[in-house]
PDB file of N, CA, C and O in Angstrom:
ATOM      1  N   MET A   1     111.920 180.112 108.527  1.00  0.00           N
ATOM      2  CA  MET A   1     112.404 179.590 109.682  1.00  0.00           C
ATOM      3  C   MET A   1     112.922 180.832 110.350  1.00  0.00           C
ATOM      4  O   MET A   1     113.168 180.921 111.553  1.00  0.00           O
ATOM      5  N   ALA A   2     113.033 181.571 109.652  1.00  0.00           N
ATOM      6  CA  ALA A   2     113.632 183.131 110.674  1.00  0.00           C
ATOM      7  C   ALA A   2     112.418 183.808 111.029  1.00  0.00           C
ATOM      8  O   ALA A   2     112.658 184.537 111.992  1.00  0.00           O
ATOM      9  N   GLN A   3     111.118 183.892 110.640  1.00  0.00           N
ATOM     10  CA  GLN A   3     110.026 184.522 111.197  1.00  0.00           C
ATOM     11  C   GLN A   3     109.694 183.222 112.829  1.00  0.00           C
ATOM     12  O   GLN A   3     109.202 183.680 113.859  1.00  0.00           O
ATOM     13  N   GLN A   4     109.963 182.143 112.747  1.00  0.00           N
ATOM     14  CA  GLN A   4     109.653 181.308 113.574  1.00  0.00           C
ATOM     15  C   GLN A   4     110.421 181.644 114.822  1.00  0.00           C
ATOM     16  O   GLN A   4     109.980 181.836 115.955  1.00  0.00           O
ATOM     17  N   ILE A   5     111.972 181.683 114.274  1.00  0.00           N
ATOM     18  CA  ILE A   5     112.984 182.061 115.330  1.00  0.00           C
ATOM     19  C   ILE A   5     112.637 183.002 116.415  1.00  0.00           C
ATOM     20  O   ILE A   5     112.604 182.859 117.637  1.00  0.00           O
ATOM     21  N   ALA A   6     112.327 184.250 115.447  1.00  0.00           N
ATOM     22  CA  ALA A   6     112.228 185.488 115.570  1.00  0.00           C
ATOM     23  C   ALA A   6     110.982 185.557 116.635  1.00  0.00           C
ATOM     24  O   ALA A   6     110.934 186.368 117.559  1.00  0.00           O
ATOM     25  N   HIS A   7     109.814 184.402 116.303  1.00  0.00           N
ATOM     26  CA  HIS A   7     108.576 184.398 117.346  1.00  0.00           C
ATOM     27  C   HIS A   7     109.232 183.799 118.540  1.00  0.00           C
ATOM     28  O   HIS A   7     108.985 184.225 119.669  1.00  0.00           O
ATOM     29  N   LEU A   8     109.992 182.903 118.340  1.00  0.00           N
ATOM     30  CA  LEU A   8     110.553 182.084 119.727  1.00  0.00           C
ATOM     31  C   LEU A   8     111.390 183.051 120.824  1.00  0.00           C
ATOM     32  O   LEU A   8     111.371 182.938 122.050  1.00  0.00           O
ATOM     33  N   LEU A   9     112.007 183.872 120.150  1.00  0.00           N
ATOM     34  CA  LEU A   9     112.774 184.925 120.673  1.00  0.00           C
ATOM     35  C   LEU A   9     112.017 185.806 121.415  1.00  0.00           C
ATOM     36  O   LEU A   9     112.412 186.245 122.495  1.00  0.00           O
ATOM     37  N   SER A  10     110.957 186.099 120.916  1.00  0.00           N
ATOM     38  CA  SER A  10     109.764 187.177 121.593  1.00  0.00           C
ATOM     39  C   SER A  10     109.186 186.387 122.452  1.00  0.00           C
ATOM     40  O   SER A  10     108.678 187.108 123.311  1.00  0.00           O
ATOM     41  N   MET A  11     109.015 185.410 122.650  1.00  0.00           N
ATOM     42  CA  MET A  11     108.335 184.435 124.015  1.00  0.00           C
ATOM     43  C   MET A  11     109.493 184.074 124.894  1.00  0.00           C
ATOM     44  O   MET A  11     109.063 183.458 125.869  1.00  0.00           O
ATOM     45  N   THR A  12     110.705 184.206 124.930  1.00  0.00           N
ATOM     46  CA  THR A  12     111.548 184.065 125.871  1.00  0.00           C
ATOM     47  C   THR A  12     111.241 184.397 127.165  1.00  0.00           C
ATOM     48  O   THR A  12     111.386 183.665 128.144  1.00  0.00           O
ATOM     49  N   GLU A  13     110.644 185.961 127.142  1.00  0.00           N
ATOM     50  CA  GLU A  13     110.023 186.283 128.416  1.00  0.00           C
ATOM     51  C   GLU A  13     109.310 185.916 129.019  1.00  0.00           C
ATOM     52  O   GLU A  13     109.352 186.226 130.210  1.00  0.00           O
ATOM     53  N   HIS A  14     108.079 184.903 128.443  1.00  0.00           N
ATOM     54  CA  HIS A  14     107.385 184.229 128.891  1.00  0.00           C
ATOM     55  C   HIS A  14     107.456 182.743 129.246  1.00  0.00           C
ATOM     56  O   HIS A  14     106.770 182.200 130.111  1.00  0.00           O
ATOM     57  N   VAL A  15     108.325 182.183 128.511  1.00  0.00           N
ATOM     58  CA  VAL A  15     108.457 180.810 128.596  1.00  0.00           C
ATOM     59  C   VAL A  15     110.092 180.325 128.577  1.00  0.00           C
ATOM     60  O   VAL A  15     110.907 181.164 128.194  1.00  0.00           O
ATOM     61  N   HIS A  16     110.471 179.267 128.900  1.00  0.00           N
ATOM     62  CA  HIS A  16     111.831 178.743 129.057  1.00  0.00           C
ATOM     63  C   HIS A  16     112.026 177.955 127.818  1.00  0.00           C
ATOM     64  O   HIS A  16     111.513 176.839 127.745  1.00  0.00           O
ATOM     65  N   VAL A  17     112.864 178.534 126.638  1.00  0.00           N
ATOM     66  CA  VAL A  17     113.028 177.936 125.578  1.00  0.00           C
ATOM     67  C   VAL A  17     114.817 177.222 125.725  1.00  0.00           C
ATOM     68  O   VAL A  17     115.847 177.888 125.823  1.00  0.00           O
ATOM     69  N   LEU A  18     114.711 175.928 125.701  1.00  0.00           N
ATOM     70  CA  LEU A  18     115.707 175.075 125.739  1.00  0.00           C
ATOM     71  C   LEU A  18     116.139 174.242 124.519  1.00  0.00           C
ATOM     72  O   LEU A  18     115.216 173.545 124.098  1.00  0.00           O
ATOM     73  N   ILE A  19     117.114 174.144 123.943  1.00  0.00           N
ATOM     74  CA  ILE A  19     117.612 173.759 122.705  1.00  0.00           C
ATOM     75  C   ILE A  19     118.104 172.793 123.042  1.00  0.00           C
ATOM     76  O   ILE A  19     118.813 172.910 124.042  1.00  0.00           O
ATOM     77  N   VAL A  20     118.001 171.471 122.452  1.00  0.00           N
ATOM     78  CA  VAL A  20     118.881 170.058 122.584  1.00  0.00           C
ATOM     79  C   VAL A  20     119.759 170.060 121.113  1.00  0.00           C
ATOM     80  O   VAL A  20     119.383 169.901 119.952  1.00  0.00           O
ATOM     81  N   PRO A  21     121.018 170.298 121.675  1.00  0.00           N
ATOM     82  CA  PRO A  21     121.972 170.320 120.631  1.00  0.00           C
ATOM     83  C   PRO A  21     121.857 169.054 119.706  1.00  0.00           C
ATOM     84  O   PRO A  21     121.514 167.965 120.166  1.00  0.00           O
ATOM     85  N   ALA A  22     122.187 169.264 118.272  1.00  0.00           N
ATOM     86  CA  ALA A  22     122.291 168.210 117.224  1.00  0.00           C
ATOM     87  C   ALA A  22     123.284 167.030 117.557  1.00  0.00           C
ATOM     88  O   ALA A  22     123.247 165.854 117.193  1.00  0.00           O
ATOM     89  N   ALA A  23     124.192 167.705 118.366  1.00  0.00           N
ATOM     90  CA  ALA A  23     125.564 166.870 118.712  1.00  0.00           C
ATOM     91  C   ALA A  23     124.807 165.766 119.376  1.00  0.00           C
ATOM     92  O   ALA A  23     125.251 164.682 118.999  1.00  0.00           O
ATOM     93  N   THR A  24     123.712 165.636 120.324  1.00  0.00           N
ATOM     94  CA  THR A  24     123.561 164.918 121.072  1.00  0.00           C
ATOM     95  C   THR A  24     122.874 163.628 120.845  1.00  0.00           C
ATOM     96  O   THR A  24     122.674 162.751 121.684  1.00  0.00           O
ATOM     97  N   GLY A  25     122.476 163.631 119.352  1.00  0.00           N
ATOM     98  CA  GLY A  25     122.448 162.626 119.024  1.00  0.00           C
ATOM     99  C   GLY A  25     120.698 162.005 119.275  1.00  0.00           C
ATOM    100  O   GLY A  25     119.754 162.788 119.386  1.00  0.00           O
ATOM    101  N   ILE A  26     120.564 160.688 119.324  1.00  0.00           N
ATOM    102  CA  ILE A  26     118.903 160.305 119.455  1.00  0.00           C
ATOM    103  C   ILE A  26     119.114 160.339 121.259  1.00  0.00           C
ATOM    104  O   ILE A  26     120.100 160.170 121.976  1.00  0.00           O
ATOM    105  N   HIS A  27     117.773 160.622 121.519  1.00  0.00           N
ATOM    106  CA  HIS A  27     117.343 161.181 122.853  1.00  0.00           C
ATOM    107  C   HIS A  27     116.026 160.750 122.940  1.00  0.00           C
ATOM    108  O   HIS A  27     115.411 160.486 121.906  1.00  0.00           O
ATOM    109  N   ILE A  28     115.482 160.637 124.091  1.00  0.00           N
ATOM    110  CA  ILE A  28     113.936 159.925 124.486  1.00  0.00           C
ATOM    111  C   ILE A  28     112.955 161.488 124.101  1.00  0.00           C
ATOM    112  O   ILE A  28     111.786 161.398 124.478  1.00  0.00           O
ATOM    113  N   GLY A  29     113.304 162.752 123.459  1.00  0.00           N
ATOM    114  CA  GLY A  29     112.679 163.760 122.988  1.00  0.00           C
ATOM    115  C   GLY A  29     112.255 163.525 121.743  1.00  0.00           C
ATOM    116  O   GLY A  29     111.126 163.892 121.417  1.00  0.00           O
ATOM    117  N   LEU A  30     113.090 162.875 120.848  1.00  0.00           N
ATOM    118  CA  LEU A  30     112.772 162.700 119.434  1.00  0.00           C
ATOM    119  C   LEU A  30     111.148 162.240 118.936  1.00  0.00           C
ATOM    120  O   LEU A  30     110.233 162.677 118.238  1.00  0.00           O
ATOM    121  N   PRO A  31     111.377 161.403 119.547  1.00  0.00           N
ATOM    122  CA  PRO A  31     109.620 160.806 119.091  1.00  0.00           C
ATOM    123  C   PRO A  31     108.367 162.228 118.533  1.00  0.00           C
ATOM    124  O   PRO A  31     107.686 162.364 117.517  1.00  0.00           O
ATOM    125  N   GLY A  32     108.553 163.108 119.839  1.00  0.00           N
ATOM    126  CA  GLY A  32     107.324 164.345 119.215  1.00  0.00           C
ATOM    127  C   GLY A  32     107.276 164.770 120.291  1.00  0.00           C
ATOM    128  O   GLY A  32     107.696 164.257 121.328  1.00  0.00           O
ATOM    129  N   PRO A  33     106.617 166.010 120.096  1.00  0.00           N
ATOM    130  CA  PRO A  33     106.422 166.859 121.441  1.00  0.00           C
ATOM    131  C   PRO A  33     105.230 166.377 122.312  1.00  0.00           C
ATOM    132  O   PRO A  33     104.363 165.542 122.056  1.00  0.00           O
ATOM    133  N   PHE A  34     105.427 167.112 123.375  1.00  0.00           N
ATOM    134  CA  PHE A  34     104.914 166.649 124.692  1.00  0.00           C
ATOM    135  C   PHE A  34     104.757 167.861 125.716  1.00  0.00           C
ATOM    136  O   PHE A  34     105.827 168.286 126.153  1.00  0.00           O
ATOM    137  N   ALA A  35     103.779 168.389 126.097  1.00  0.00           N
ATOM    138  CA  ALA A  35     103.606 169.179 127.438  1.00  0.00           C
ATOM    139  C   ALA A  35     103.278 168.720 128.546  1.00  0.00           C
ATOM    140  O   ALA A  35     102.692 167.641 128.641  1.00  0.00           O
ATOM    141  N   LEU A  36     103.562 169.373 129.453  1.00  0.00           N
ATOM    142  CA  LEU A  36     103.367 169.048 130.889  1.00  0.00           C
ATOM    143  C   LEU A  36     102.901 170.353 131.503  1.00  0.00           C
ATOM    144  O   LEU A  36     103.548 171.315 131.088  1.00  0.00           O
ATOM    145  N   ALA A  37     101.727 170.712 132.585  1.00  0.00           N
ATOM    146  CA  ALA A  37     101.069 171.823 132.762  1.00  0.00           C
ATOM    147  C   ALA A  37     100.698 171.211 134.270  1.00  0.00           C
ATOM    148  O   ALA A  37     100.541 169.994 134.370  1.00  0.00           O
ATOM    149  N   ARG A  38     100.572 171.989 135.331  1.00  0.00           N
ATOM    150  CA  ARG A  38     100.063 171.969 136.438  1.00  0.00           C
ATOM    151  C   ARG A  38      98.542 173.114 136.440  1.00  0.00           C
ATOM    152  O   ARG A  38      98.431 174.306 136.152  1.00  0.00           O
ATOM    153  N   THR A  39      97.612 172.150 136.874  1.00  0.00           N
ATOM    154  CA  THR A  39      96.507 173.118 137.293  1.00  0.00           C
ATOM    155  C   THR A  39      96.274 173.839 138.203  1.00  0.00           C
ATOM    156  O   THR A  39      97.135 173.958 139.075  1.00  0.00           O
ATOM    157  N   SER A  40      94.898 174.637 138.315  1.00  0.00           N
ATOM    158  CA  SER A  40      95.409 175.628 139.592  1.00  0.00           C
ATOM    159  C   SER A  40      95.033 174.904 141.178  1.00  0.00           C
ATOM    160  O   SER A  40      95.128 175.415 142.294  1.00  0.00           O
ATOM    161  N   GLU A  41      94.553 173.448 140.753  1.00  0.00           N
ATOM    162  CA  GLU A  41      94.829 172.834 142.001  1.00  0.00           C
ATOM    163  C   GLU A  41      96.181 171.862 142.450  1.00  0.00           C
ATOM    164  O   GLU A  41      96.291 170.915 143.229  1.00  0.00           O
ATOM    165  N   GLY A  42      97.026 172.494 141.670  1.00  0.00           N
ATOM    166  CA  GLY A  42      98.290 171.666 141.914  1.00  0.00           C
ATOM    167  C   GLY A  42      98.266 170.271 141.227  1.00  0.00           C
ATOM    168  O   GLY A  42      99.260 169.568 141.410  1.00  0.00           O
ATOM    169  N   ARG A  43      97.265 169.787 140.467  1.00  0.00           N
ATOM    170  CA  ARG A  43      97.452 168.638 139.848  1.00  0.00           C
ATOM    171  C   ARG A  43      98.204 168.515 138.469  1.00  0.00           C
ATOM    172  O   ARG A  43      97.804 169.340 137.647  1.00  0.00           O
ATOM    173  N   TRP A  44      99.054 167.799 138.093  1.00  0.00           N
ATOM    174  CA  TRP A  44      99.512 167.661 137.161  1.00  0.00           C
ATOM    175  C   TRP A  44      99.112 166.822 135.816  1.00  0.00           C
ATOM    176  O   TRP A  44      98.892 165.614 135.906  1.00  0.00           O
ATOM    177  N   ILE A  45      99.007 167.673 134.266  1.00  0.00           N
ATOM    178  CA  ILE A  45      98.192 166.894 133.122  1.00  0.00           C
ATOM    179  C   ILE A  45      99.365 167.014 132.121  1.00  0.00           C
ATOM    180  O   ILE A  45     100.155 167.957 132.116  1.00  0.00           O
ATOM    181  N   GLY A  46      99.396 165.996 131.302  1.00  0.00           N
ATOM    182  CA  GLY A  46     100.189 166.367 130.133  1.00  0.00           C
ATOM    183  C   GLY A  46      99.819 166.094 128.646  1.00  0.00           C
ATOM    184  O   GLY A  46      98.733 165.540 128.475  1.00  0.00           O
ATOM    185  N   HIS A  47     100.307 166.296 127.919  1.00  0.00           N
ATOM    186  CA  HIS A  47      99.776 166.166 126.178  1.00  0.00           C
ATOM    187  C   HIS A  47     101.035 165.679 125.419  1.00  0.00           C
ATOM    188  O   HIS A  47     102.207 166.026 125.564  1.00  0.00           O
ATOM    189  N   LEU A  48     100.452 164.734 124.527  1.00  0.00           N
ATOM    190  CA  LEU A  48     101.306 164.160 123.572  1.00  0.00           C
ATOM    191  C   LEU A  48     100.841 164.852 122.138  1.00  0.00           C
ATOM    192  O   LEU A  48      99.717 165.336 122.003  1.00  0.00           O
ATOM    193  N   GLU A  49     101.639 164.843 121.292  1.00  0.00           N
ATOM    194  CA  GLU A  49     101.207 165.030 120.399  1.00  0.00           C
ATOM    195  C   GLU A  49     101.924 164.260 119.110  1.00  0.00           C
ATOM    196  O   GLU A  49     103.085 163.937 119.364  1.00  0.00           O
ATOM    197  N   SER A  50     101.487 163.920 117.843  1.00  0.00           N
ATOM    198  CA  SER A  50     101.616 162.918 116.739  1.00  0.00           C
ATOM    199  C   SER A  50     100.909 163.202 115.685  1.00  0.00           C
ATOM    200  O   SER A  50      99.780 163.669 115.837  1.00  0.00           O
ATOM    201  N   GLN A  51     101.379 163.000 114.545  1.00  0.00           N
ATOM    202  CA  GLN A  51     101.069 163.068 113.306  1.00  0.00           C
ATOM    203  C   GLN A  51      99.102 162.788 113.132  1.00  0.00           C
ATOM    204  O   GLN A  51      98.277 163.231 112.333  1.00  0.00           O
ATOM    205  N   LEU A  52      99.010 161.921 114.227  1.00  0.00           N
ATOM    206  CA  LEU A  52      97.473 162.049 114.086  1.00  0.00           C
ATOM    207  C   LEU A  52      96.839 162.477 114.959  1.00  0.00           C
ATOM    208  O   LEU A  52      95.672 162.085 114.929  1.00  0.00           O
ATOM    209  N   GLY A  53      97.098 163.165 115.801  1.00  0.00           N
ATOM    210  CA  GLY A  53      96.522 164.033 116.571  1.00  0.00           C
ATOM    211  C   GLY A  53      97.176 164.271 117.995  1.00  0.00           C
ATOM    212  O   GLY A  53      98.388 164.387 118.178  1.00  0.00           O
ATOM    213  N   GLY A  54      96.147 164.330 119.031  1.00  0.00           N
ATOM    214  CA  GLY A  54      96.785 164.437 120.430  1.00  0.00           C
ATOM    215  C   GLY A  54      96.168 163.709 121.418  1.00  0.00           C
ATOM    216  O   GLY A  54      95.050 163.224 121.242  1.00  0.00           O
ATOM    217  N   GLU A  55      96.898 163.562 122.621  1.00  0.00           N
ATOM    218  CA  GLU A  55      96.083 162.698 123.644  1.00  0.00           C
ATOM    219  C   GLU A  55      96.618 163.520 124.780  1.00  0.00           C
ATOM    220  O   GLU A  55      97.730 164.023 124.932  1.00  0.00           O
ATOM    221  N   VAL A  56      95.282 163.532 125.727  1.00  0.00           N
ATOM    222  CA  VAL A  56      95.791 164.035 126.965  1.00  0.00           C
ATOM    223  C   VAL A  56      95.938 163.060 127.989  1.00  0.00           C
ATOM    224  O   VAL A  56      95.075 162.200 128.166  1.00  0.00           O
ATOM    225  N   VAL A  57      97.496 163.169 129.024  1.00  0.00           N
ATOM    226  CA  VAL A  57      97.614 162.333 130.139  1.00  0.00           C
ATOM    227  C   VAL A  57      97.014 162.796 131.260  1.00  0.00           C
ATOM    228  O   VAL A  57      97.149 163.872 131.842  1.00  0.00           O
ATOM    229  N   ASP A  58      96.352 161.880 131.489  1.00  0.00           N
ATOM    230  CA  ASP A  58      96.166 162.635 133.332  1.00  0.00           C
ATOM    231  C   ASP A  58      96.404 161.439 134.216  1.00  0.00           C
ATOM    232  O   ASP A  58      96.375 161.796 135.394  1.00  0.00           O
ATOM    233  N   LYS A  59      96.630 160.142 134.077  1.00  0.00           N
ATOM    234  CA  LYS A  59      96.858 159.340 134.899  1.00  0.00           C
ATOM    235  C   LYS A  59      98.063 159.573 135.315  1.00  0.00           C
ATOM    236  O   LYS A  59      98.914 160.070 134.578  1.00  0.00           O
ATOM    237  N   ASP A  60      98.336 159.156 136.865  1.00  0.00           N
ATOM    238  CA  ASP A  60      99.248 159.169 137.440  1.00  0.00           C
ATOM    239  C   ASP A  60     100.932 158.519 136.700  1.00  0.00           C
ATOM    240  O   ASP A  60     102.079 158.957 136.614  1.00  0.00           O
ATOM    241  N   VAL A  61     100.311 157.452 136.354  1.00  0.00           N
ATOM    242  CA  VAL A  61     101.674 156.730 136.005  1.00  0.00           C
ATOM    243  C   VAL A  61     101.748 157.420 134.601  1.00  0.00           C
ATOM    244  O   VAL A  61     102.946 157.382 134.321  1.00  0.00           O
ATOM    245  N   GLY A  62     101.252 157.872 133.843  1.00  0.00           N
ATOM    246  CA  GLY A  62     101.633 158.607 132.628  1.00  0.00           C
ATOM    247  C   GLY A  62     102.119 159.937 132.833  1.00  0.00           C
ATOM    248  O   GLY A  62     102.985 160.468 132.138  1.00  0.00           O
ATOM    249  N   VAL A  63     101.559 160.441 133.774  1.00  0.00           N
ATOM    250  CA  VAL A  63     102.085 161.819 134.031  1.00  0.00           C
ATOM    251  C   VAL A  63     103.834 161.506 134.395  1.00  0.00           C
ATOM    252  O   VAL A  63     104.789 161.873 133.710  1.00  0.00           O
ATOM    253  N   ALA A  64     103.869 160.696 135.725  1.00  0.00           N
ATOM    254  CA  ALA A  64     105.099 160.223 135.770  1.00  0.00           C
ATOM    255  C   ALA A  64     106.166 159.871 135.008  1.00  0.00           C
ATOM    256  O   ALA A  64     107.356 159.961 135.309  1.00  0.00           O
ATOM    257  N   LYS A  65     105.530 159.341 133.700  1.00  0.00           N
ATOM    258  CA  LYS A  65     106.776 159.023 132.537  1.00  0.00           C
ATOM    259  C   LYS A  65     106.954 160.228 131.955  1.00  0.00           C
ATOM    260  O   LYS A  65     108.049 160.588 131.523  1.00  0.00           O
ATOM    261  N   LEU A  66     106.013 160.857 131.908  1.00  0.00           N
ATOM    262  CA  LEU A  66     106.422 162.263 131.080  1.00  0.00           C
ATOM    263  C   LEU A  66     107.331 163.356 131.914  1.00  0.00           C
ATOM    264  O   LEU A  66     108.089 164.117 131.313  1.00  0.00           O
ATOM    265  N   HIS A  67     107.214 163.370 133.130  1.00  0.00           N
ATOM    266  CA  HIS A  67     108.009 163.955 133.861  1.00  0.00           C
ATOM    267  C   HIS A  67     109.512 163.456 133.631  1.00  0.00           C
ATOM    268  O   HIS A  67     110.361 164.298 133.339  1.00  0.00           O
ATOM    269  N   MET A  68     109.886 162.010 133.765  1.00  0.00           N
ATOM    270  CA  MET A  68     110.833 161.329 133.396  1.00  0.00           C
ATOM    271  C   MET A  68     111.587 162.056 132.121  1.00  0.00           C
ATOM    272  O   MET A  68     112.701 162.571 132.020  1.00  0.00           O
ATOM    273  N   MET A  69     110.449 161.866 131.147  1.00  0.00           N
ATOM    274  CA  MET A  69     110.990 162.240 129.594  1.00  0.00           C
ATOM    275  C   MET A  69     111.525 163.813 129.910  1.00  0.00           C
ATOM    276  O   MET A  69     112.697 164.187 129.864  1.00  0.00           O
ATOM    277  N   TRP A  70     110.682 164.391 130.146  1.00  0.00           N
ATOM    278  CA  TRP A  70     111.315 166.085 130.547  1.00  0.00           C
ATOM    279  C   TRP A  70     112.534 165.969 131.136  1.00  0.00           C
ATOM    280  O   TRP A  70     113.453 166.600 130.612  1.00  0.00           O
ATOM    281  N   GLU A  71     112.798 165.216 132.242  1.00  0.00           N
ATOM    282  CA  GLU A  71     114.071 165.567 132.805  1.00  0.00           C
ATOM    283  C   GLU A  71     115.572 164.979 132.038  1.00  0.00           C
ATOM    284  O   GLU A  71     116.730 165.391 132.091  1.00  0.00           O
ATOM    285  N   SER A  72     114.970 163.906 131.370  1.00  0.00           N
ATOM    286  CA  SER A  72     115.912 163.731 130.222  1.00  0.00           C
ATOM    287  C   SER A  72     116.197 164.250 129.219  1.00  0.00           C
ATOM    288  O   SER A  72     117.304 164.055 128.716  1.00  0.00           O
ATOM    289  N   VAL A  73     115.269 165.062 128.645  1.00  0.00           N
ATOM    290  CA  VAL A  73     115.340 166.028 127.652  1.00  0.00           C
ATOM    291  C   VAL A  73     116.020 167.268 128.313  1.00  0.00           C
ATOM    292  O   VAL A  73     116.736 167.962 127.592  1.00  0.00           O
ATOM    293  N   ARG A  74     115.871 167.570 129.498  1.00  0.00           N
ATOM    294  CA  ARG A  74     116.457 168.934 130.060  1.00  0.00           C
ATOM    295  C   ARG A  74     117.843 168.404 130.703  1.00  0.00           C
ATOM    296  O   ARG A  74     118.685 169.282 130.887  1.00  0.00           O
ATOM    297  N   ASP A  75     118.099 167.430 130.972  1.00  0.00           N
ATOM    298  CA  ASP A  75     119.484 166.929 130.976  1.00  0.00           C
ATOM    299  C   ASP A  75     120.523 166.875 129.709  1.00  0.00           C
ATOM    300  O   ASP A  75     121.737 166.710 129.823  1.00  0.00           O
ATOM    301  N   GLU A  76     119.889 167.026 128.621  1.00  0.00           N
ATOM    302  CA  GLU A  76     120.446 167.106 127.463  1.00  0.00           C
ATOM    303  C   GLU A  76     120.637 168.386 126.827  1.00  0.00           C
ATOM    304  O   GLU A  76     121.631 168.667 126.158  1.00  0.00           O
ATOM    305  N   ALA A  77     119.582 169.222 127.068  1.00  0.00           N
ATOM    306  CA  ALA A  77     119.672 170.663 126.772  1.00  0.00           C
ATOM    307  C   ALA A  77     120.648 171.676 127.114  1.00  0.00           C
ATOM    308  O   ALA A  77     121.191 171.524 128.208  1.00  0.00           O
ATOM    309  N   LEU A  78     120.994 172.689 126.409  1.00  0.00           N
ATOM    310  CA  LEU A  78     121.222 173.784 126.735  1.00  0.00           C
ATOM    311  C   LEU A  78     120.760 174.597 127.841  1.00  0.00           C
ATOM    312  O   LEU A  78     119.577 174.854 127.620  1.00  0.00           O
ATOM    313  N   PRO A  79     121.099 175.066 128.813  1.00  0.00           N
ATOM    314  CA  PRO A  79     120.859 176.043 129.728  1.00  0.00           C
ATOM    315  C   PRO A  79     119.889 176.759 129.007  1.00  0.00           C
ATOM    316  O   PRO A  79     119.637 176.413 127.853  1.00  0.00           O
ATOM    317  N   ARG A  80     119.038 178.153 129.769  1.00  0.00           N
ATOM    318  CA  ARG A  80     118.495 178.718 129.084  1.00  0.00           C
ATOM    319  C   ARG A  80     118.858 179.806 128.073  1.00  0.00           C
ATOM    320  O   ARG A  80     118.518 179.943 126.898  1.00  0.00           O
ATOM    321  N   ASN A  81     119.870 180.751 129.087  1.00  0.00           N
ATOM    322  CA  ASN A  81     120.693 181.699 128.231  1.00  0.00           C
ATOM    323  C   ASN A  81     121.281 181.278 127.288  1.00  0.00           C
ATOM    324  O   ASN A  81     121.035 181.842 126.222  1.00  0.00           O
ATOM    325  N   PRO A  82     122.311 180.103 127.279  1.00  0.00           N
ATOM    326  CA  PRO A  82     122.755 179.919 126.048  1.00  0.00           C
ATOM    327  C   PRO A  82     121.758 179.565 124.819  1.00  0.00           C
ATOM    328  O   PRO A  82     121.835 179.998 123.669  1.00  0.00           O
ATOM    329  N   SER A  83     120.784 178.651 125.367  1.00  0.00           N
ATOM    330  CA  SER A  83     119.800 178.685 124.076  1.00  0.00           C
ATOM    331  C   SER A  83     119.492 179.638 123.569  1.00  0.00           C
ATOM    332  O   SER A  83     119.613 179.624 122.345  1.00  0.00           O
ATOM    333  N   VAL A  84     118.977 180.865 124.180  1.00  0.00           N
ATOM    334  CA  VAL A  84     118.461 181.981 123.716  1.00  0.00           C
ATOM    335  C   VAL A  84     119.454 182.543 123.134  1.00  0.00           C
ATOM    336  O   VAL A  84     119.080 183.458 122.401  1.00  0.00           O
ATOM    337  N   ASP A  85     120.914 182.330 123.155  1.00  0.00           N
ATOM    338  CA  ASP A  85     121.865 182.751 122.702  1.00  0.00           C
ATOM    339  C   ASP A  85     122.210 182.271 121.274  1.00  0.00           C
ATOM    340  O   ASP A  85     122.672 182.974 120.376  1.00  0.00           O
ATOM    341  N   LEU A  86     121.897 180.906 121.213  1.00  0.00           N
ATOM    342  CA  LEU A  86     122.069 179.941 120.333  1.00  0.00           C
ATOM    343  C   LEU A  86     120.710 180.568 118.851  1.00  0.00           C
ATOM    344  O   LEU A  86     120.799 180.510 117.625  1.00  0.00           O
ATOM    345  N   LEU A  87     119.851 180.985 119.558  1.00  0.00           N
ATOM    346  CA  LEU A  87     118.773 181.308 118.958  1.00  0.00           C
ATOM    347  C   LEU A  87     119.123 182.696 118.122  1.00  0.00           C
ATOM    348  O   LEU A  87     118.934 182.860 116.916  1.00  0.00           O
ATOM    349  N   LYS A  88     119.582 183.490 118.894  1.00  0.00           N
ATOM    350  CA  LYS A  88     119.846 184.971 118.328  1.00  0.00           C
ATOM    351  C   LYS A  88     120.660 184.782 117.545  1.00  0.00           C
ATOM    352  O   LYS A  88     120.556 185.337 116.451  1.00  0.00           O
ATOM    353  N   GLU A  89     122.126 183.650 117.919  1.00  0.00           N
ATOM    354  CA  GLU A  89     123.120 183.746 116.753  1.00  0.00           C
ATOM    355  C   GLU A  89     122.621 183.441 115.195  1.00  0.00           C
ATOM    356  O   GLU A  89     122.874 183.981 114.118  1.00  0.00           O
ATOM    357  N   VAL A  90     121.722 182.222 115.626  1.00  0.00           N
ATOM    358  CA  VAL A  90     120.938 181.977 113.855  1.00  0.00           C
ATOM    359  C   VAL A  90     120.140 182.812 113.360  1.00  0.00           C
ATOM    360  O   VAL A  90     120.223 183.067 112.159  1.00  0.00           O
ATOM    361  N   GLU A  91     118.928 183.598 114.382  1.00  0.00           N
ATOM    362  CA  GLU A  91     118.798 184.688 113.807  1.00  0.00           C
ATOM    363  C   GLU A  91     119.677 185.730 112.824  1.00  0.00           C
ATOM    364  O   GLU A  91     119.366 186.215 111.736  1.00  0.00           O
ATOM    365  N   THR A  92     120.655 185.854 113.471  1.00  0.00           N
ATOM    366  CA  THR A  92     121.543 186.760 112.925  1.00  0.00           C
ATOM    367  C   THR A  92     122.265 186.536 111.495  1.00  0.00           C
ATOM    368  O   THR A  92     122.402 187.249 110.501  1.00  0.00           O
ATOM    369  N   TYR A  93     122.705 185.085 111.876  1.00  0.00           N
ATOM    370  CA  TYR A  93     122.822 184.385 110.694  1.00  0.00           C
ATOM    371  C   TYR A  93     122.367 184.461 109.541  1.00  0.00           C
ATOM    372  O   TYR A  93     122.826 184.813 108.455  1.00  0.00           O
ATOM    373  N   HIS A  94     120.837 183.869 110.117  1.00  0.00           N
ATOM    374  CA  HIS A  94     119.592 183.540 108.627  1.00  0.00           C
ATOM    375  C   HIS A  94     119.289 185.136 108.366  1.00  0.00           C
ATOM    376  O   HIS A  94     119.190 185.415 107.171  1.00  0.00           O
ATOM    377  N   GLY A  95     119.137 186.153 109.222  1.00  0.00           N
ATOM    378  CA  GLY A  95     118.700 187.530 108.779  1.00  0.00           C
ATOM    379  C   GLY A  95     117.497 187.341 108.649  1.00  0.00           C
ATOM    380  O   GLY A  95     116.993 186.235 108.845  1.00  0.00           O
ATOM    381  N   PRO A  96     116.703 188.574 108.232  1.00  0.00           N
ATOM    382  CA  PRO A  96     115.211 188.698 108.241  1.00  0.00           C
ATOM    383  C   PRO A  96     115.051 188.179 106.866  1.00  0.00           C
ATOM    384  O   PRO A  96     115.937 188.318 106.023  1.00  0.00           O
ATOM    385  N   GLN A  97     113.847 187.539 106.615  1.00  0.00           N
ATOM    386  CA  GLN A  97     113.353 186.989 105.296  1.00  0.00           C
ATOM    387  C   GLN A  97     112.188 187.795 104.795  1.00  0.00           C
ATOM    388  O   GLN A  97     111.645 187.500 103.730  1.00  0.00           O
TER     389      GLN A  97
END
């Protein structure tokens, strides 16, 4: 886990890492990871992951649902800097492995 946290911290210059606190409890992001990306033409696409594989979401209705899910998760997450600070705190606590 220490290596994963170190990797996430190294990536925070390139991506936003937002942590949903455990105290939040059940929220819409728990069923599994998903991603949203914008193509060079400005069109949104999504990707859902599960234990059985991945699924590309490119229909407007599905992409809109993923955007709604993302906004819900983002509403529960700590802001960017506090998320990074929490990662640093956990990394310091656990130390290098």
